[in-house]
C-alpha positions as CSV (number, residue, x, y, z in Angstrom):
1,M,0.0,0.0,0.0
2,N,2.7,2.4,-1.0
3,T,2.1,5.7,-2.7
4,G,4.2,8.7,-3.6
5,A,1.3,11.1,-3.1
6,T,2.5,12.0,0.3
7,S,6.2,11.5,-0.1
8,W,6.8,15.0,1.3
9,L,5.6,13.8,4.6
10,G,8.5,12.2,6.6
11,P,8.0,9.2,8.8
12,E,8.2,11.3,12.0
13,R,5.3,13.4,10.9
14,R,3.4,10.7,9.1
15,R,3.0,8.5,12.2
16,W,1.0,11.2,14.0
17,L,-1.2,11.7,10.9
18,I,-1.8,8.0,10.8
19,L,-2.6,8.0,14.5
20,C,-5.1,10.8,13.9
21,I,-6.8,8.8,11.2
22,V,-7.0,5.7,13.4
23,F,-8.5,7.9,16.2
24,I,-11.2,9.2,13.8
25,A,-11.9,5.6,12.6
26,I,-12.5,4.5,16.1
27,V,-14.8,7.4,16.7
28,L,-16.9,6.5,13.6
29,N,-16.7,2.8,14.7
30,Y,-18.5,3.7,18.0
31,V,-21.0,6.1,16.3
32,D,-22.1,3.3,13.9
33,R,-22.6,0.7,16.6
34,Q,-24.7,3.1,18.7
35,I,-27.2,4.3,16.1
36,V,-29.8,1.6,16.9
37,S,-29.8,2.4,20.6
38,I,-30.5,6.1,20.0
39,L,-33.2,5.3,17.5
40,K,-34.6,2.4,19.4
41,P,-38.3,3.6,19.7
42,D,-38.2,4.7,16.0
43,L,-36.9,1.4,14.8
44,K,-39.4,-0.5,16.9
45,K,-42.2,1.4,15.4
46,E,-40.8,1.2,11.8
47,F,-40.2,-2.5,11.9
48,G,-43.0,-3.6,14.2
49,I,-40.8,-5.1,16.9
50,D,-40.9,-5.1,20.7
51,D,-38.1,-5.1,23.3
52,S,-37.4,-8.8,22.6
53,G,-37.0,-8.1,18.9
54,Y,-34.7,-5.2,19.7
55,A,-32.6,-7.5,21.9
56,T,-32.4,-9.9,18.9
57,L,-31.1,-7.1,16.7
58,V,-28.4,-6.2,19.3
59,N,-27.5,-9.9,19.7
60,V,-27.0,-10.3,16.0
61,F,-24.3,-7.6,16.1
62,L,-22.7,-9.0,19.3
63,L,-22.6,-12.6,18.1
64,C,-20.9,-11.6,14.9
65,Y,-18.6,-9.2,16.8
66,A,-17.6,-11.8,19.3
67,S,-17.0,-14.4,16.6
68,A,-14.8,-12.1,14.5
69,Y,-12.6,-10.7,17.2
70,A,-10.0,-13.5,17.4
71,P,-9.8,-14.1,13.6
72,A,-9.4,-10.3,13.1
73,G,-6.2,-10.4,15.2
74,W,-4.8,-13.3,13.2
75,L,-5.6,-11.5,9.9
76,V,-3.9,-8.3,11.0
77,D,-0.8,-10.3,11.9
78,R,-1.0,-12.2,8.6
79,F,-1.8,-9.4,6.1
80,G,-0.8,-6.2,8.0
81,A,-2.5,-3.3,9.7
82,G,-2.8,-1.2,6.5
83,R,-4.8,-3.7,4.5
84,M,-7.0,-4.9,7.3
85,M,-7.8,-1.4,8.5
86,L,-8.8,-0.5,4.9
87,L,-11.0,-3.6,4.5
88,G,-12.5,-3.1,8.0
89,M,-13.5,0.5,7.3
90,I,-15.0,-0.4,3.9
91,G,-16.9,-3.3,5.5
92,W,-18.4,-1.4,8.5
93,S,-19.1,1.8,6.4
94,A,-20.9,-0.3,3.8
95,A,-22.9,-2.1,6.5
96,C,-24.0,1.2,8.0
97,L,-25.1,2.5,4.6
98,G,-27.0,-0.8,3.9
99,A,-28.8,-0.4,7.2
100,G,-30.0,3.0,6.2
101,F,-31.6,1.6,3.1
102,S,-33.2,-1.4,4.8
103,K,-36.9,-2.0,4.2
104,T,-37.4,-5.1,6.5
105,F,-36.2,-6.1,9.9
106,G,-34.4,-9.1,8.3
107,Q,-32.4,-6.7,6.1
108,L,-31.5,-4.5,9.0
109,A,-30.4,-7.5,11.1
110,I,-28.2,-8.7,8.2
111,F,-26.4,-5.4,7.9
112,R,-26.0,-5.1,11.7
113,G,-24.4,-8.6,11.6
114,A,-22.1,-7.4,8.8
115,L,-21.2,-4.4,11.0
116,G,-20.3,-6.8,13.8
117,I,-18.0,-8.8,11.5
118,S,-16.2,-5.8,10.2
119,E,-15.7,-3.6,13.3
120,P,-13.3,-5.9,15.3
121,T,-10.5,-5.4,12.7
122,T,-10.1,-1.9,13.9
123,F,-8.7,-2.7,17.3
124,P,-5.9,-5.2,16.6
125,A,-5.0,-3.0,13.6
126,Q,-4.7,-0.1,16.0
127,L,-2.4,-2.0,18.3
128,R,-0.2,-3.1,15.4
129,V,0.0,0.5,14.0
130,V,1.1,1.7,17.4
131,T,3.7,-1.1,17.8
132,I,5.4,-0.7,14.4
133,W,5.3,3.1,14.1
134,F,6.1,4.1,17.7
135,P,9.1,3.2,20.0
136,P,8.3,1.7,23.4
137,K,8.7,5.1,25.1
138,L,5.9,6.6,23.0
139,R,3.5,3.6,22.7
140,A,1.5,4.3,25.9
141,T,0.8,7.8,24.8
142,A,-0.1,6.8,21.2
143,N,-2.3,3.9,22.4
144,S,-4.2,6.1,24.9
145,I,-4.9,8.6,22.1
146,C,-6.4,5.9,19.9
147,S,-8.4,4.2,22.8
148,S,-10.0,7.5,23.7
149,G,-11.7,7.5,20.3
150,G,-14.2,5.0,21.6
151,T,-15.7,7.1,24.4
152,I,-15.4,10.2,22.2
153,G,-17.5,8.3,19.6
154,A,-20.1,7.5,22.3
155,I,-20.3,11.1,23.3
156,V,-20.5,12.4,19.7
157,A,-23.0,9.7,18.6
158,T,-26.0,10.9,20.7
159,P,-26.3,14.5,19.5
160,L,-25.2,13.7,16.0
161,I,-27.7,10.8,15.4
162,A,-30.5,12.7,17.2
163,W,-29.9,15.8,15.0
164,L,-29.8,13.7,11.8
165,A,-33.0,11.9,12.7
166,V,-34.9,15.0,13.8
167,S,-33.7,17.2,10.8
168,F,-34.1,14.5,8.2
169,N,-35.2,10.9,9.1
170,W,-33.9,7.7,10.6
171,H,-32.4,6.6,7.3
172,A,-30.0,9.6,7.3
173,A,-28.8,8.7,10.7
174,F,-27.3,5.5,9.1
175,I,-26.4,6.9,5.7
176,V,-24.3,10.0,6.8
177,P,-21.9,8.1,9.1
178,G,-21.6,5.4,6.4
179,V,-20.6,8.0,3.8
180,L,-18.1,9.6,6.3
181,G,-16.5,6.2,6.8
182,L,-16.1,5.7,3.1
183,L,-14.4,9.1,2.8
184,L,-12.0,8.1,5.5
185,V,-11.2,5.0,3.5
186,V,-9.9,7.2,0.7
187,V,-7.8,9.2,3.2
188,W,-6.3,6.0,4.7
189,R,-5.5,4.6,1.3
190,V,-3.6,7.8,0.3
191,V,-1.8,8.3,3.6
192,Y,-0.9,4.8,5.0
193,R,2.2,2.9,4.2
194,D,4.3,0.6,6.3
195,P,7.2,2.4,8.0
196,P,10.7,2.2,6.6
197,Q,12.7,-0.8,7.8
198,G,14.4,0.0,11.1
199,F,12.3,3.1,11.6
200,V,11.6,2.1,15.2
201,K,15.2,1.9,16.4
202,E,14.9,0.6,19.9
203,E,14.9,-3.0,18.7
204,A,16.8,-4.3,21.7
205,E,14.4,-2.5,24.1
206,A,11.4,-3.8,22.1
207,T,12.8,-7.4,22.2
208,A,13.4,-7.2,25.9
209,E,9.9,-5.8,26.4
210,R,8.3,-8.7,24.6
211,G,10.1,-11.3,26.7
212,A,9.3,-15.0,26.9
213,G,5.7,-15.8,26.7
214,F,3.3,-18.7,27.1
215,S,2.5,-21.0,24.2
216,W,-1.2,-21.1,23.3
217,P,-2.0,-24.3,25.2
218,Q,0.0,-23.1,28.2
219,L,-1.9,-19.8,28.2
220,W,-5.3,-21.5,28.6
221,R,-4.0,-23.4,31.6
222,T,-3.2,-20.2,33.6
223,R,-5.5,-19.3,36.4
224,S,-5.3,-15.6,35.7
225,L,-6.5,-15.9,32.1
226,W,-9.8,-17.5,33.4
227,G,-10.0,-14.8,36.0
228,I,-9.7,-12.0,33.4
229,L,-12.2,-13.8,31.0
230,L,-14.8,-14.4,33.7
231,S,-14.4,-10.8,35.0
232,R,-15.1,-9.4,31.6
233,F,-18.0,-11.8,31.0
234,V,-19.7,-10.7,34.1
235,S,-18.9,-6.9,34.0
236,D,-19.0,-6.0,30.3
237,P,-22.9,-6.4,30.1
238,V,-23.2,-3.3,32.2
239,W,-21.3,-1.2,29.6
240,Y,-23.2,-2.8,26.7
241,F,-26.4,-1.9,28.5
242,C,-25.2,1.8,28.6
243,L,-24.4,1.6,24.9
244,F,-27.5,-0.2,23.6
245,W,-30.3,0.3,26.1
246,L,-29.8,3.6,28.0
247,P,-30.7,6.0,25.2
248,G,-33.9,4.1,24.5
249,Y,-34.7,4.0,28.3
250,L,-34.3,7.8,28.5
251,R,-37.0,8.2,25.8
252,E,-39.4,5.4,26.8
253,D,-39.2,5.5,30.6
254,S,-37.8,8.9,31.5
255,G,-39.9,10.8,29.1
256,L,-37.2,12.6,27.0
257,T,-37.8,13.4,23.4
258,L,-35.3,12.4,20.7
259,A,-34.1,16.0,20.6
260,Q,-33.6,16.1,24.4
261,V,-31.7,12.8,24.3
262,G,-29.5,14.5,21.7
263,M,-28.9,17.4,24.1
264,Y,-28.3,15.5,27.3
265,G,-27.8,11.8,26.5
266,W,-24.0,12.2,26.0
267,I,-23.5,13.2,29.7
268,P,-23.0,9.6,31.1
269,F,-20.4,8.9,28.3
270,L,-18.4,12.0,29.2
271,A,-18.5,10.9,32.8
272,A,-17.3,7.5,31.7
273,D,-14.3,9.0,29.8
274,L,-13.4,11.1,32.8
275,G,-13.8,8.2,35.2
276,G,-11.7,5.9,33.1
277,I,-8.8,8.3,32.6
278,G,-8.9,9.6,36.2
279,S,-8.9,6.1,37.7
280,S,-6.0,5.0,35.4
281,A,-4.0,8.0,36.6
282,A,-4.9,7.2,40.2
283,S,-3.7,3.6,39.9
284,D,-0.4,4.9,38.5
285,R,0.0,7.3,41.5
286,L,-0.5,4.3,43.8
287,V,2.3,2.5,42.0
288,L,4.6,5.6,42.3
289,R,3.8,5.5,46.1
290,G,5.2,2.0,46.4
291,H,2.3,-0.3,45.8
292,A,2.8,-3.3,43.6
293,P,1.3,-2.7,40.2
294,L,-1.3,-5.5,40.3
295,R,-2.3,-4.5,43.9
296,A,-2.7,-0.9,42.8
297,R,-5.0,-1.8,39.9
298,K,-7.1,-4.1,42.1
299,M,-7.6,-1.4,44.7
300,I,-9.0,0.9,42.1
301,L,-11.2,-1.8,40.6
302,I,-12.6,-2.8,44.0
303,G,-13.3,0.8,44.9
304,A,-15.2,1.4,41.6
305,A,-17.2,-1.9,42.1
306,L,-18.4,-0.6,45.4
307,L,-20.1,2.3,43.6
308,A,-21.9,0.0,41.1
309,P,-24.9,-0.9,43.3
310,V,-26.2,2.7,42.9
311,C,-27.7,1.4,39.6
312,A,-30.5,-0.4,41.6
313,L,-31.9,3.1,42.5
314,T,-32.8,3.9,38.8
315,P,-36.4,2.7,38.7
316,H,-37.1,4.5,42.0
317,F,-36.0,7.9,40.6
318,P,-37.5,8.0,37.1
319,Q,-36.8,11.7,36.6
320,P,-34.4,12.3,33.6
321,I,-31.9,14.2,35.7
322,A,-31.8,11.4,38.3
323,T,-31.3,8.7,35.6
324,L,-28.5,10.7,33.9
325,A,-26.8,11.2,37.3
326,I,-27.0,7.5,38.3
327,F,-25.8,6.3,34.9
328,S,-23.0,8.9,34.9
329,I,-21.7,7.0,38.0
330,V,-22.4,3.6,36.4
331,A,-20.7,4.5,33.1
332,A,-17.6,5.8,35.0
333,V,-17.5,2.5,36.9
334,C,-17.6,0.6,33.5
335,L,-14.7,2.5,31.9
336,T,-12.7,2.3,35.1
337,W,-12.9,-1.4,34.7
338,L,-12.3,-1.5,31.0
339,F,-9.3,0.8,31.1
340,N,-7.7,-0.7,34.2
341,L,-8.3,-4.3,33.3
342,G,-6.2,-3.8,30.2
343,V,-3.4,-2.7,32.5
344,V,-4.0,-5.7,34.8
345,V,-3.4,-7.9,31.7
346,A,-0.2,-6.1,31.0
347,D,0.9,-6.4,34.6
348,A,-0.1,-10.1,35.0
349,F,1.1,-11.6,31.7
350,P,4.3,-11.5,29.6
351,A,4.2,-8.8,26.9
352,A,4.2,-11.5,24.2
353,N,0.8,-12.7,25.4
354,V,-0.9,-9.4,26.2
355,G,-2.6,-9.0,22.7
356,S,-3.9,-12.5,22.7
357,V,-5.3,-12.3,26.3
358,W,-7.0,-9.0,25.6
359,G,-8.5,-10.3,22.3
360,I,-9.9,-13.4,24.0
361,A,-11.2,-11.2,26.8
362,G,-13.0,-8.9,24.4
363,A,-14.7,-11.9,22.8
364,F,-15.8,-13.2,26.3
365,G,-17.1,-9.7,27.2
366,A,-19.2,-9.5,24.0
367,C,-20.6,-13.0,24.8
368,G,-21.6,-11.8,28.2
369,G,-23.3,-8.8,26.7
370,M,-25.1,-11.0,24.3
371,V,-26.4,-13.3,27.0
372,F,-27.5,-10.4,29.1
373,N,-29.2,-8.6,26.2
374,K,-31.5,-11.5,25.6
375,Y,-32.3,-11.4,29.3
376,V,-33.0,-7.7,29.2
377,G,-35.3,-7.9,26.3
378,D,-37.4,-10.7,27.8
379,L,-37.7,-9.1,31.2
380,M,-38.4,-5.6,30.0
381,G,-41.1,-7.0,27.8
382,K,-42.8,-9.0,30.5
383,F,-42.1,-7.4,33.9
384,G,-40.6,-3.9,33.3
385,S,-37.1,-2.7,34.2
386,E,-36.8,-3.0,38.0
387,Q,-35.3,-6.5,38.0
388,I,-32.8,-5.5,35.3
389,F,-31.3,-2.8,37.4
390,M,-31.0,-5.1,40.4
391,V,-28.9,-7.5,38.4
392,L,-26.8,-4.7,36.9
393,A,-26.1,-3.4,40.4
394,V,-24.3,-6.6,41.5
395,L,-22.3,-7.6,38.4
396,H,-19.2,-5.4,39.1
397,P,-19.0,-6.6,42.7
398,I,-19.1,-10.2,41.5
399,A,-16.4,-9.4,39.0
400,A,-14.3,-7.8,41.7
401,I,-14.5,-11.0,43.8
402,I,-13.5,-13.1,40.8
403,L,-10.6,-10.8,39.9
404,T,-9.1,-10.5,43.4
405,T,-9.2,-14.3,44.0
406,T,-7.8,-15.5,40.7
407,V,-5.5,-13.0,39.0
408,R,-1.8,-13.0,39.9
409,K,1.5,-12.5,38.1
410,E,2.0,-15.2,35.6
411,Q,5.4,-16.4,34.3
412,P,6.1,-19.3,32.0
413,R,8.2,-22.0,33.5
């Protein structure tokens, strides 16, 4: 994927431009996945479905997403970040466009499944871009810039999608992000090329950083892997609820209009971003004060889990401002867990295994979200939402118990 169109741009500058494009891609990635949650009442009316049908739509995405995560990592390693990021962006942008032109629920479900298959390529490609373009001393900064694109996307999605639907129609809410994604494909094709050989000069440092790792069979026999997987299986459904059910709940149960959701629905996601970044900084400060890294991360995660039961208060305070306040806390807890669990993986496993562990964990988290989404749809259709919030309130405390009793520093023999 070489081109002379940007030969004036040296590698030192190019890598930051590439990083910027990856950041924008992740923002659009999250915007595309959240469209159905913001338009939930409109799509239910348009396609004649209930909450159970909506849960099925979400699960189609999550099933494809979870199934594609591990193969996406292998494809990135096999064919390179440039090609797979390009194919991924084409795939999820086309899927978003197709959803905008859907005339039946079956067509919409097919395109959401295609979105789920295409989107996971972004994240292993992001990690590979950071690894091959940035030396170890800059990788943490580069990776944090990319990762923040997810929560920025969640913040941007609510007002953008609401404005498009109110100003035009629900079709435009799918079509416009799809077109933006295809435009980004063109930019990526022009700008991206693999770095010159030897561009990242700290090869000795990089080799030492990777260190000896577990073989694939050995990895599955470690206690800490199962602790991480179960922790994400249990805790990730709360974040998926925030992504796929909260905007609809604000309209159907808290009484906000679509325009009002666009004005205020982004607040919990901003709180999530602040909570995730702030808690990560707090865990680093604990390490600087002399705490062992794993212990510092666990202290932060346990503290966040103790705040999670506030979710049970949601049905007792149905006012929109109360719902937004409660879920600002809940969303901050979710991203505290997602951000710091990644560091737990880095602290507990050899660097050579971190990517594999985090990829498997992402698939397990999506599976947990899929199981819980089916449960949400059935219960909300039959009994209302109170039981849902009681379950959500205890998931992070359960995950904290699993994490603290299973995860330790793992070293291959």
